C-alpha positions as CSV (number, residue, x, y, z in Angstrom):
1,M,30.7,-147.3,87.8
2,L,29.9,-150.5,89.7
3,D,34.0,-150.7,90.1
4,F,33.9,-147.1,91.9
5,F,31.2,-148.0,94.4
6,R,33.1,-151.6,94.9
7,N,36.4,-149.7,95.5
8,Y,35.0,-146.6,97.1
9,N,37.3,-146.4,100.2
10,E,40.4,-147.1,98.3
11,Q,39.6,-144.7,95.6
12,L,38.6,-141.7,98.1
13,E,41.8,-142.3,99.8
14,I,43.8,-141.9,96.6
15,L,41.7,-138.7,95.9
16,I,42.0,-137.2,99.3
17,E,45.7,-137.9,99.8
18,G,46.9,-137.6,96.3
19,D,48.9,-140.8,96.6
20,N,47.9,-144.5,96.5
21,P,48.8,-146.1,99.8
22,Y,48.0,-149.6,98.7
23,A,50.8,-149.5,95.9
24,A,53.5,-150.2,98.2
25,Q,51.9,-153.0,100.0
26,L,53.1,-156.5,99.2
27,L,50.9,-158.6,96.9
28,R,48.1,-160.7,98.2
29,H,48.1,-164.6,97.9
30,A,45.3,-164.4,95.2
31,D,47.6,-162.0,93.0
32,V,50.6,-164.0,93.5
33,D,48.7,-167.1,92.4
34,L,47.3,-165.6,89.4
35,I,50.8,-164.3,88.2
36,R,52.4,-167.9,89.0
37,N,50.4,-169.5,86.3
38,H,51.6,-167.3,83.7
39,L,55.1,-167.7,84.5
40,Q,57.5,-169.8,82.5
41,R,59.9,-172.2,84.4
42,D,63.1,-170.0,83.2
43,E,61.5,-166.7,83.6
44,R,62.7,-164.5,86.5
45,I,60.7,-161.5,88.2
46,T,62.8,-158.3,88.1
47,A,60.1,-155.8,89.0
48,Y,56.7,-155.1,89.8
49,A,54.1,-151.8,90.2
50,T,50.8,-151.6,91.5
51,G,48.2,-149.1,90.9
52,R,44.9,-148.7,88.9
53,S,43.9,-148.7,85.3
54,V,41.2,-146.5,83.9
55,G,38.2,-148.8,83.2
56,V,39.6,-151.8,84.8
57,G,40.5,-151.1,88.4
58,R,43.5,-152.4,90.5
59,T,46.1,-153.8,88.0
60,I,49.7,-155.0,88.6
61,W,52.4,-154.7,86.0
62,V,55.0,-157.7,86.6
63,V,58.0,-157.3,84.5
64,T,60.3,-160.5,84.2
65,S,63.5,-161.4,82.4
66,Q,61.3,-161.9,79.2
67,S,57.8,-160.5,79.2
68,L,55.6,-157.8,81.0
69,L,52.5,-159.2,82.6
70,V,49.6,-157.1,83.0
71,V,47.4,-158.3,85.7
72,Q,43.9,-157.3,86.2
73,T,42.5,-158.1,89.7
74,G,39.1,-155.9,89.4
75,T,35.6,-157.3,88.5
76,R,37.0,-159.6,85.7
77,P,40.8,-160.9,86.8
78,G,43.0,-161.8,84.1
79,V,46.4,-161.7,82.5
80,R,47.8,-160.5,79.4
81,K,51.2,-161.0,78.6
82,F,53.7,-158.9,76.3
83,A,56.9,-159.6,75.0
84,L,59.6,-157.5,76.2
85,D,61.0,-156.8,72.7
86,S,57.5,-155.9,71.6
87,I,57.7,-152.9,74.0
88,E,58.4,-149.8,71.5
89,Q,58.4,-147.1,74.5
90,A,58.1,-146.8,78.3
91,D,57.4,-143.9,80.3
92,A,56.7,-142.7,83.9
93,E,55.5,-139.1,84.9
94,K,54.8,-137.7,88.4
95,G,50.6,-137.4,88.3
96,R,48.0,-136.2,90.4
97,Y,47.7,-139.3,92.3
98,G,51.2,-140.9,92.5
99,H,53.3,-141.8,89.3
100,A,51.7,-143.1,86.1
101,L,53.5,-145.6,84.1
102,S,52.8,-145.9,80.2
103,A,53.9,-148.5,77.7
104,Q,53.3,-148.5,74.0
105,L,53.3,-151.8,71.8
106,G,52.3,-152.8,68.6
107,G,49.6,-149.9,68.3
108,A,48.3,-150.0,71.7
109,R,49.1,-148.0,74.9
110,L,48.8,-149.4,78.4
111,G,48.6,-147.2,81.2
112,L,48.8,-147.4,85.2
113,Y,48.3,-144.7,87.6
114,G,48.7,-144.3,91.3
115,V,52.0,-146.2,91.4
116,T,54.7,-145.3,94.3
117,Q,57.4,-143.5,93.2
118,S,60.2,-146.1,93.9
119,F,58.2,-148.9,92.3
120,S,57.7,-146.9,89.3
121,V,61.4,-145.6,89.0
122,L,62.4,-149.3,89.4
123,T,59.8,-151.0,87.0
124,L,60.6,-148.5,84.2
125,R,64.4,-149.2,84.4
126,A,63.4,-152.9,84.3
127,L,61.1,-152.4,81.3
128,A,63.6,-150.0,79.3
129,R,66.7,-151.9,80.0
130,P,65.9,-155.4,77.9
131,A,64.1,-153.6,75.4
132,R,67.2,-150.9,74.9
133,L,64.7,-147.9,75.4
134,E,65.6,-144.7,76.5
135,T,64.0,-144.0,79.9
136,T,62.5,-140.6,80.8
137,H,65.2,-138.2,82.0
138,G,63.1,-137.2,84.9
139,I,61.8,-140.0,86.3
140,G,64.0,-143.0,85.0
141,Q,67.1,-141.3,86.0
142,T,65.6,-140.6,89.7
143,T,67.8,-141.1,92.4
144,L,65.8,-143.1,95.0
145,S,66.5,-142.9,98.8
146,E,68.3,-146.0,100.2
147,E,64.9,-146.7,102.4
148,A,62.7,-146.5,99.3
149,Q,64.7,-148.7,97.1
150,A,65.3,-151.7,99.6
151,H,61.8,-151.4,100.5
152,A,60.7,-151.9,96.8
153,Q,63.2,-154.5,96.2
154,H,62.3,-156.4,99.5
155,A,58.7,-156.3,97.7
156,F,60.2,-157.7,94.2
157,A,62.2,-160.3,96.1
158,D,59.0,-161.6,98.2
159,L,56.9,-161.7,94.8
160,A,59.8,-164.0,93.2
161,L,60.1,-165.9,96.3
162,R,56.4,-166.7,96.5
163,A,55.7,-167.1,92.7
164,Q,58.8,-169.0,92.1
165,P,60.0,-170.6,95.2
166,L,62.3,-173.6,93.1
167,L,64.0,-170.7,91.2
168,A,64.1,-168.6,94.7
169,Q,66.2,-171.6,96.3
170,S,69.0,-170.9,94.2
171,D,69.0,-167.1,94.8
172,A,70.9,-166.2,97.8
173,E,69.1,-163.0,98.4
174,A,65.6,-164.7,98.6
175,R,67.0,-167.3,101.1
176,Q,68.1,-164.2,103.1
177,L,64.6,-162.5,103.0
178,L,62.9,-166.0,104.1
179,Q,65.2,-166.2,107.0
180,Q,64.4,-162.7,107.8
181,T,60.8,-162.9,107.6
182,A,61.2,-166.4,109.8
183,D,63.1,-164.4,112.4
184,R,60.8,-161.5,112.5
185,A,57.7,-163.8,113.0
186,R,59.3,-165.8,116.0
187,S,60.5,-162.3,117.4
188,E,56.9,-161.0,117.5
189,G,55.6,-164.0,118.8
190,Q,53.7,-165.6,115.9
191,Q,53.4,-169.4,115.8
192,R,55.0,-169.9,112.3
193,A,56.4,-167.8,109.7
194,P,54.3,-166.5,106.6
195,E,54.1,-169.2,104.1
196,A,56.6,-169.2,101.4
197,A,54.9,-170.8,98.4
């Protein structure tokens, strides 16, 4: 109940709009710092989705080349890490407040609601691919608009660049993203580009 009052404006907007407008935003610096501390040196970020978990509040699922990180940013921040091969089932569906993701692993069921369509589709695909799972035909096979896919991939590259700057240096796409961000900052008259790490 306390979480509801603390995040009243955000939750009210989700209820009224039927969508989570915060789910498509780039992650906050505090979120990136929390994620960075739980990544192995050779892990690569492939996708993420931001939404809400029942009883927890704002939650982020980060899919890497090796694991699923469940980042809770509510009243008790924390990170739980699950190996991708421990995921028995992954699913997504259109819900009342955006898309909902779920994963079944070792008897536990994880859920995330209020996720934007592009982030949920790409996160589901990233979860299903290494675990060799069948994706839901309705959501996992959804064709995304070029703009929605580009926005989600930009957000994934932004997280990878900020959470793993050394790995990102070798990644041409991340270097291109950094250059675009710097050019945009200069053209908008900012003193300096947003920090990369």
